[in-house]
MITI-33005 format. One record per residue (C-alpha): residue in one letter; y, z, x. Coordinates in steps of 0.2 Angstrom, whole numbers, plus 5000, padded with zeros to 4 digits. Each point is the difference from the previous one (the first is absolute). Layout:
# residues N
kelo residuo=A; Y=Y; Z=Z; X=X
...
***
This chain:
# residues 168
kelo residuo=M; Y=5374; Z=4659; X=5201
kelo residuo=Q; Y=4992; Z=5004; X=4985
kelo residuo=T; Y=4985; Z=4995; X=5008
kelo residuo=S; Y=5001; Z=5010; X=5015
kelo residuo=L; Y=5005; Z=5015; X=4990
kelo residuo=F; Y=4986; Z=4997; X=4990
kelo residuo=E; Y=4989; Z=4998; X=5015
kelo residuo=S; Y=5007; Z=5016; X=5007
kelo residuo=I; Y=4997; Z=5011; X=4984
kelo residuo=L; Y=4983; Z=4992; X=4999
kelo residuo=K; Y=4996; Z=5005; X=5019
kelo residuo=T; Y=5006; Z=5017; X=4997
kelo residuo=N; Y=4991; Z=5004; X=4984
kelo residuo=I; Y=4983; Z=4993; X=5008
kelo residuo=I; Y=5004; Z=5011; X=5015
kelo residuo=N; Y=5004; Z=5015; X=4988
kelo residuo=F; Y=4984; Z=4996; X=4990
kelo residuo=I; Y=4989; Z=4999; X=5017
kelo residuo=I; Y=5008; Z=5017; X=5004
kelo residuo=V; Y=4996; Z=5008; X=4984
kelo residuo=I; Y=4982; Z=4992; X=5000
kelo residuo=S; Y=4999; Z=5008; X=5018
kelo residuo=T; Y=5007; Z=5015; X=4995
kelo residuo=L; Y=4988; Z=5001; X=4986
kelo residuo=V; Y=4985; Z=4996; X=5010
kelo residuo=W; Y=5006; Z=5013; X=5013
kelo residuo=I; Y=5002; Z=5014; X=4987
kelo residuo=F; Y=4983; Z=4995; X=4992
kelo residuo=K; Y=4992; Z=5002; X=5017
kelo residuo=K; Y=5008; Z=5016; X=5005
kelo residuo=A; Y=4998; Z=5009; X=4983
kelo residuo=N; Y=4984; Z=4993; X=4997
kelo residuo=L; Y=5004; Z=4995; X=4984
kelo residuo=G; Y=4986; Z=4988; X=4998
kelo residuo=A; Y=4988; Z=5014; X=5001
kelo residuo=L; Y=5011; Z=5011; X=4989
kelo residuo=I; Y=4999; Z=4986; X=4987
kelo residuo=Q; Y=4982; Z=4999; X=5002
kelo residuo=K; Y=4997; Z=5018; X=4998
kelo residuo=L; Y=5010; Z=5001; X=4985
kelo residuo=A; Y=4990; Z=4984; X=4993
kelo residuo=D; Y=4984; Z=5010; X=5004
kelo residuo=D; Y=5006; Z=5015; X=4992
kelo residuo=I; Y=5005; Z=4990; X=4984
kelo residuo=R; Y=4983; Z=4991; X=5000
kelo residuo=I; Y=4991; Z=5018; X=5002
kelo residuo=S; Y=5011; Z=5007; X=4986
kelo residuo=V; Y=4995; Z=4984; X=4989
kelo residuo=E; Y=4982; Z=5003; X=5004
kelo residuo=K; Y=5000; Z=5018; X=4996
kelo residuo=S; Y=5009; Z=4997; X=4984
kelo residuo=S; Y=4987; Z=4987; X=4996
kelo residuo=N; Y=4987; Z=5012; X=5003
kelo residuo=N; Y=5007; Z=5013; X=4990
kelo residuo=A; Y=5003; Z=4989; X=4986
kelo residuo=Q; Y=4982; Z=4995; X=5000
kelo residuo=S; Y=4994; Z=5018; X=5001
kelo residuo=A; Y=5012; Z=5003; X=4985
kelo residuo=I; Y=4993; Z=4986; X=4990
kelo residuo=S; Y=4981; Z=5006; X=5003
kelo residuo=Q; Y=5005; Z=5017; X=4996
kelo residuo=Y; Y=5009; Z=4993; X=4984
kelo residuo=K; Y=4984; Z=4990; X=4996
kelo residuo=S; Y=4988; Z=5015; X=5003
kelo residuo=T; Y=5011; Z=5012; X=4988
kelo residuo=K; Y=5002; Z=4987; X=4987
kelo residuo=K; Y=4979; Z=4999; X=5001
kelo residuo=A; Y=4999; Z=5018; X=4999
kelo residuo=V; Y=5012; Z=5002; X=4986
kelo residuo=K; Y=4991; Z=4987; X=4991
kelo residuo=D; Y=4983; Z=5008; X=5003
kelo residuo=T; Y=5007; Z=5018; X=4995
kelo residuo=P; Y=4995; Z=4999; X=4981
kelo residuo=K; Y=4982; Z=4994; X=5006
kelo residuo=L; Y=4999; Z=5014; X=5013
kelo residuo=Q; Y=5006; Z=5013; X=4988
kelo residuo=E; Y=4986; Z=4994; X=4987
kelo residuo=E; Y=4987; Z=5001; X=5014
kelo residuo=I; Y=5006; Z=5019; X=5005
kelo residuo=I; Y=5000; Z=5004; X=4982
kelo residuo=S; Y=4983; Z=4994; X=4997
kelo residuo=Q; Y=4993; Z=5008; X=5016
kelo residuo=A; Y=5008; Z=5016; X=4995
kelo residuo=K; Y=4993; Z=5000; X=4982
kelo residuo=S; Y=4983; Z=4996; X=5008
kelo residuo=N; Y=5001; Z=5014; X=5012
kelo residuo=A; Y=5006; Z=5012; X=4986
kelo residuo=Q; Y=4985; Z=4995; X=4989
kelo residuo=N; Y=4988; Z=5002; X=5015
kelo residuo=I; Y=5008; Z=5018; X=5003
kelo residuo=K; Y=4999; Z=5004; X=4983
kelo residuo=E; Y=4981; Z=4996; X=4999
kelo residuo=K; Y=4997; Z=5011; X=5015
kelo residuo=I; Y=5009; Z=5014; X=4993
kelo residuo=K; Y=4990; Z=4998; X=4984
kelo residuo=Q; Y=4983; Z=4999; X=5009
kelo residuo=K; Y=5005; Z=5015; X=5011
kelo residuo=T; Y=5006; Z=5010; X=4985
kelo residuo=L; Y=4984; Z=4997; X=4990
kelo residuo=Y; Y=4989; Z=5004; X=5016
kelo residuo=E; Y=5010; Z=5016; X=5001
kelo residuo=K; Y=4999; Z=5004; X=4983
kelo residuo=N; Y=4980; Z=4997; X=5000
kelo residuo=E; Y=4999; Z=5012; X=5016
kelo residuo=L; Y=5012; Z=5013; X=4991
kelo residuo=I; Y=4988; Z=5000; X=4985
kelo residuo=K; Y=4984; Z=5001; X=5012
kelo residuo=N; Y=5008; Z=5015; X=5009
kelo residuo=I; Y=5005; Z=5009; X=4983
kelo residuo=E; Y=4982; Z=4997; X=4993
kelo residuo=K; Y=4993; Z=5007; X=5016
kelo residuo=I; Y=5011; Z=5016; X=4999
kelo residuo=I; Y=4997; Z=5001; X=4981
kelo residuo=S; Y=4981; Z=5000; X=5003
kelo residuo=S; Y=5000; Z=5013; X=5015
kelo residuo=Q; Y=5011; Z=5010; X=4989
kelo residuo=K; Y=4989; Z=4998; X=4985
kelo residuo=E; Y=4984; Z=5005; X=5011
kelo residuo=K; Y=5010; Z=5015; X=5007
kelo residuo=Y; Y=5005; Z=5006; X=4984
kelo residuo=K; Y=4983; Z=4997; X=4992
kelo residuo=K; Y=4992; Z=5010; X=5014
kelo residuo=L; Y=5012; Z=5014; X=4999
kelo residuo=T; Y=4998; Z=5000; X=4980
kelo residuo=L; Y=4979; Z=4999; X=5003
kelo residuo=D; Y=5003; Z=5015; X=5012
kelo residuo=E; Y=5010; Z=5009; X=4988
kelo residuo=V; Y=4988; Z=4997; X=4986
kelo residuo=Y; Y=4986; Z=5004; X=5011
kelo residuo=L; Y=5007; Z=5017; X=5004
kelo residuo=A; Y=5005; Z=5004; X=4983
kelo residuo=S; Y=4982; Z=4996; X=4994
kelo residuo=I; Y=4992; Z=5010; X=5013
kelo residuo=D; Y=5013; Z=5014; X=4995
kelo residuo=L; Y=4996; Z=4998; X=4981
kelo residuo=A; Y=4981; Z=4999; X=5003
kelo residuo=K; Y=5000; Z=5016; X=5011
kelo residuo=E; Y=5010; Z=5008; X=4985
kelo residuo=E; Y=4987; Z=4994; X=4987
kelo residuo=V; Y=4986; Z=5006; X=5011
kelo residuo=Q; Y=5008; Z=5017; X=5002
kelo residuo=K; Y=5003; Z=5001; X=4981
kelo residuo=R; Y=4982; Z=4996; X=4997
kelo residuo=L; Y=4992; Z=5009; X=5012
kelo residuo=D; Y=4998; Z=5017; X=4996
kelo residuo=E; Y=4992; Z=5014; X=5011
kelo residuo=N; Y=4984; Z=4999; X=4992
kelo residuo=T; Y=4998; Z=4981; X=5002
kelo residuo=H; Y=5008; Z=5002; X=5018
kelo residuo=Q; Y=4984; Z=5012; X=5003
kelo residuo=K; Y=4989; Z=4988; X=4993
kelo residuo=I; Y=5005; Z=4986; X=5011
kelo residuo=I; Y=4999; Z=5012; X=5016
kelo residuo=E; Y=4983; Z=5005; X=4995
kelo residuo=K; Y=4994; Z=4982; X=4997
kelo residuo=S; Y=5007; Z=4994; X=5015
kelo residuo=I; Y=4991; Z=5014; X=5011
kelo residuo=E; Y=4984; Z=4995; X=4991
kelo residuo=E; Y=5002; Z=4982; X=5005
kelo residuo=L; Y=5003; Z=5006; X=5019
kelo residuo=N; Y=4985; Z=5011; X=4998
kelo residuo=K; Y=4989; Z=4984; X=4995
kelo residuo=I; Y=5007; Z=4990; X=5013
kelo residuo=E; Y=4996; Z=5013; X=5013
kelo residuo=G; Y=4983; Z=5003; X=4994
kelo residuo=S; Y=4996; Z=4982; X=5000
kelo residuo=L; Y=5006; Z=4999; X=5018
kelo residuo=S; Y=4990; Z=5013; X=5007
***
């Protein structure tokens, strides 16, 4: 009987196993678990690929940052050198422009001085001329008395008569 009990248990277990397998197959087909599992696998694969791409991007960014940090002192020296060169050029331009403006200012001042000098020289000459005429007039009036004046008039008349006689 033992064999038959054992055979009975074995048969029932096999039947149960077939029923469970059949039920699982039916559930898989009904619930479309194969597609669901495949979709989960695809999602996991995409997520892994994104993570890999992000990791590569982060590594690339790290390398470029590391290079930039490494080159920073060299870049600073280049910027400082360029700034010094620019400052020197600006200094030279300012120096040249200032010298030019200084020379132009001196020329303008010399022109103004020259014109003012001529103006005041002319004014002074005019004043001296007028003063000398006044002095000469006064001197002539002092020296010219009535008799001398009469003699000059008579002499002038004689000269006019001579001229008139030679013309006729």
